[in-house]
N, C-alpha and C positions, 0 to 999 in steps of 0.2 A: 504494500500500500504506500503510494508516494504522496507526499504533501509538499506545500509550497514553503520556501524560506521567506518569511514575511518581515524579517527584521528591518531591511532597508526601506520597504514600502509602507510599513505600518503607520508612521506618523502622517504622511501625506494622504494615503488612501483612506484611513479612518476619518481624517478631517474632511476630506471631500465627501464621503458618504454622510457625515454629520451635516454638512452644509446642504446637501441635496435633500435630506430628510427635513431639515428646517424649512426649506423652500416649499416642499410639498405641504407641510402642515400649516404654513403661513397662508396659503391660498385655498386649501381644500380641507374640509372637515372629513376625516377618515374614521371608519367605524371602530378601529382598535389600534393600539401601538404596533401590534404584530403586522397588521395590514400596511401601516406606514413603512415599517422596516422592509417588508417584502417588495413593495412597489419601488422603494429606493434601490434595492439590490437588482430588481428587474431592469430598471432604467440604466443602471451602471453596466449591467451585463450586455446591453445592446451595443456598447462600444467595443466589445471583444467578440463579436459573432464569429469571426473566422476560427476562433479557438474551440467552439462548442460542437458537440456531437448532436445536440438537440436544441431546438429553438422554442423555448417555452412561450406560450401565449399569455397575454394579460387580458383577462375578461373583466370589464368594468360594467357591472349590472346593478339595476335598481328596480324596485317594484313600481315606481311612479316617476313622473317628470320632476324636475327641480330638485334632484338629489345630488348634484355635483358631478355627474358623469362627464359632461362636456368640458367643465372646468378642469377636471383631472386630466382629461385628454389634452387640453391646452398645455398643461405643465409637462406632461410626458413629451409632447411635441417639441417643447422648448429645450428639453434637457437630454433627449435620447440621441442616438447616432443616426444621422442622415434621415430625418423623418420623411415618409412618403404617405401623404393623405390620399385615400382611395375613393373619396366622395366623387361620384360621377366619372371615375376613371374607367376606361375600357379594360376588359380583361387582358387584351393584347398589350396595352401600355404597362399594366402591372407586371405581367410576365416578363416583358423585356427590361424592366427595371431591376429585376432580381439577378444579381451577379454573384460571383464568388465572394465578394465583400458586400453583402446585401444591405439595402436600406432597412429601416424599421417601418413596417406597414401599420398604418393607423386607420381604423374604420369607425366612424361615428354612425349612429343609427343603424346598427348592424342588422336590424330586422329587414333592411332592404337586401341583405345578402342571404339570410336564413329564414326569414319569416314567411307568412302566407302570400306576400306580394313579391316574392323573390324569383319569379319566373325570369329566365334569361341569364341568371348569374351562376350557372352550373360551373363554368370555368373558374370563376373566382372562388367559389366554394371548394372546388377541387384543389386549388392552390393553397388555401388556408388549411385544408385538412392534410395535404401531403407535405407541406413545408415544415412540419415539426421536426422531421428527421432528415439527416443528410442522405444523399444518394437516392432520392425519390424524385427524379426529374419527370417533367411532363413531356410526352412525345407528341410531336406535331409533324405533319407531312408538308414539306415545302415543294409545291407543284412546280414552281419556277425552276428550281435546281434538281427536281426529281430525286429528293432524298428525305430521310427522316431526321428531324432535329431533336436533340435533347435539350430541354430548357430547364434551368435550375428553378427550384421552388423553395429552397431553404431560406427562411427569413423569420426573424422574430416579428410578432404582430400583436397590437393592442386593439381590442374590439369593445366598443361601448354600446349599450342598448338596454331596453327595458325587458326585464324577465330573463329567463335562462337561455343560454345558447345551446346548440345541439351538444349531445354528450361527446361527439367526436372532437369538439373544440374544448369543452370544459374539462375533459379527462386529461388534457394536455396543457392545462392553464393554471396560472396563479389567479385566483378569483377575488376581486374586490367587491364586496357587497355594500354598495353605497346606500345612504339613507338621507332623508331631509334633516337639516339642522334643527335641533331642539331649541326652544326659547333660551336665550342666554349664550348659545354657541355662535361665535362670530369668526369670520375669516377676513383677510385683507382682500380688497378688490384687485383683480388682475387686469392690467392694461397692456395690450400687446406691444405697443411702441415703447412704453415706459419700462416695462418689466422684462420683456423677452431678451434684450441684449445681455443683461447680467446673467440670465439663466443659460444663454448660449455660451458665455464665457466659462461658466461652470461645466457645461458639456464638453468644451474643448479641453478643460483640465482633466476631466474624467478620461477622455480619449487618450491624452498624453500619458497618463498614469498607466492605463491598462494596455494600450497598444505597445508599450515598451516591453511588456512581459508576455506576449502571446504564446511563445513556446512553453513557458512554464505553466501558464494557465491551461493550455491544451493537455499537458502531461499530468495535471493534478488529478488525484483520485481521492476525494475527501470521504471521510466517514459520514454516512447519511443516516438520518433517523427514520427514513422510510425506504420502501423497496419498489422494484418494478417500475412501472411508468411514472409514478409519483417521483421516484428518485431521478429518473431521466429528466423530468420537467424542472425539478428544483436544483439539480446539480450545478448549473452555471451560477445560480445565485449564491449557493454555499461556497463555491470556489472563490467568487469575488469577495465574499465576507472573510474567508480565511486569508486571502491575499491582503486585505486591509488590516486585519489584526485588531488589536484593542479588544473591545467587547463585542465586535460585530460577529465573530464566529458563533458565540452563544446566542446572540439575538437572532441570527439567521435560522438556527436550528429550532429555536422556540417558535419562530414564525412558521416554519415548515409544519411543525406538529399542530399548532393552533389552527392554521388555515386548512390543512388536510383533514383534521378532525371535524371542522365545521362543514367541509364539503361532504364527508361521509354521513353526517347526521341529517343533512338536507337532500341527499342524493335521491331523486325519484326517477332517475333515467331508465331504470329497468323495472318493468312491470312484473317480470318473473321473480326478481329478487324480493320485491314487495310481497309477492304471493308466498314465497318461502317463509318470510318472517311472520306473515299472518297465519300460515299453517302452524307454525310453532306455537303461537298464542292460542290457536284453536285446539290444539292437542292438550295444552295444559299438562296435567299429570297423567293423562290417559295414554295408554300404550297402543290402542287400536281404535279407529273410527271407521264406521261405514261411510261410503261416499256421500250418502244423504246427510249424515250427521256433520261431516266436515263442511259440506256446502251450506248447511243451515247456519253453522257458526260463522263462516266467512261472510255470507250474505246478510247476517244480522248486524254487522258493524256499519252504521250509517255514514261513517267518515272514511270507510275504505271504498275502493272503486268497484268492488265485486257486485254490489246490489244494483249497479247501473247497467249490468250486462243483459239487456233485454228485459222483457216484462217480468221474468221470474229470477233475475239475477244470474250469477255464474251457474252454468250447467255442467253436468258430468262430462260431456264431450269437450267443452272448452277447458275445464279443469285438467282433464287428461292431456290435452294438447299442450297446455302451458308447462305442465310438469314433465312431459316426455323429454324435453330438452335436457333435463338433468338425469335422465334414466330412471325416473320415478314412475312406476306403473301400479295400478290397482291390482288386487288379488282377492281371493276368497278368504273371508274371515267369518268367525262365528261368535258374536257377543253372547254372553250367557243369558241375556234377557231377550234373545230373538233368534230368528233363523239365520242360516248362512246367507251372507250377502257380499257384494263387492265392496271393497274398502281399502284402507291404507293402514300400515303399521308405522309406528314412530321410527322404526329402524329404516324404513324406506327413505326417510329424510335426513338421517344423521350425517351422512357423508356430505350432502349438499349444504346442510346448515354449517358444517365445519368449514367448507370451502368458500361459501358466499356470504354467510352471516356468522362470522366467527364468534361474535359475542353471544350467540345463542346455542353454540355447540353443546351437544349432550355428552353425558359420561360414556366414553367408549365401551367400558365393561358392561354397562347396562344395555347398550345397543347390541353388543355381541350376544348377550344372553337372549335378547329378543329375536335376533336373527336365527338363533338355534331353536326357536320355538319354545323357549323356556320362560316366557313372560308370566309372571305371577300376579300381575295387577288385578285387583278385585273387579269383578264385573266383566271380564274378558276371557274368552277361550280362543287363543289364536289357532289358526290352521296352518300346519307346516306346508310350505309351498313345494310343489313338485319341481325337481331339478330337471333342467333341460338336458337332453342327451348331448 
């Protein structure tokens, strides 16, 4: 595991990040200190894009208008590397602007790209989805020269809009959940002509600091508090923090944990994962439920989506289709208070709960006992399933 030698760069780098964070919080009311730290590091990371393997997105979202989204995008534009605002830009112009040293793409009113009125923006959506990782070029046929061209897509991008972005974007993003200022919360007014020059000077200083150490930044392999795609997304920010030193490495990792935890708590991108969690609640302490019993419990929750599946709510066929993706299938069970019927055992779900809802995972020993047909829960007589040949 390699790390950066930060002794020489610590004073200047940490001071520059402090100045950038001060500018952010001067003009924008942010929802938490961790969000301010994360955005500060994201902006700084734009100045070293040639060093990164992944280009994290910055999603600036809010439930309503007048929550500071556009103002935050103004500050990002003034302090990031080579800002490229994509409002009314043709997809061809955006694609041709992405080079090996890419600009920072900025998209305000991102519903024009992803929302219900987004017809005709397939190419731009494709760029924003593909450009998170290196070596994902777009292929275009050049009829004039009779050849296929590979067009780079790798570029960091900030997107602002109302409501959630598609999961293909948010799963690769640092998410700033903006909100309206409460009474008594104030920020300084931002004036483009008056305030932007000083911010651009700060951007030049960030670039000078980070560009002088691109090989070291590229070689860094920091210890990450998260794994998989979250680690890919946050790694450039953590590397910048480690390179700055002072208290920034600790602040960066606290921001990672705080913001990824917030994302997991509010993630409603997967209907099937929601169904797994709701099935866990429906089972409670019961080891076996008939399909009818499970559906009755799911459809009885007025705040869950299942009661809205047609006039009778979620049906056996739809339930089976949703669960089939996890390898969960109904079988014959016999509750002691009724005849044999189709249903599900708790053991059918334990592997999927452990993989997709780790906070709900069952005791493996208990699950193993049930799979062996040894469930001793009161009120249930399980039927051992026949093994396929």
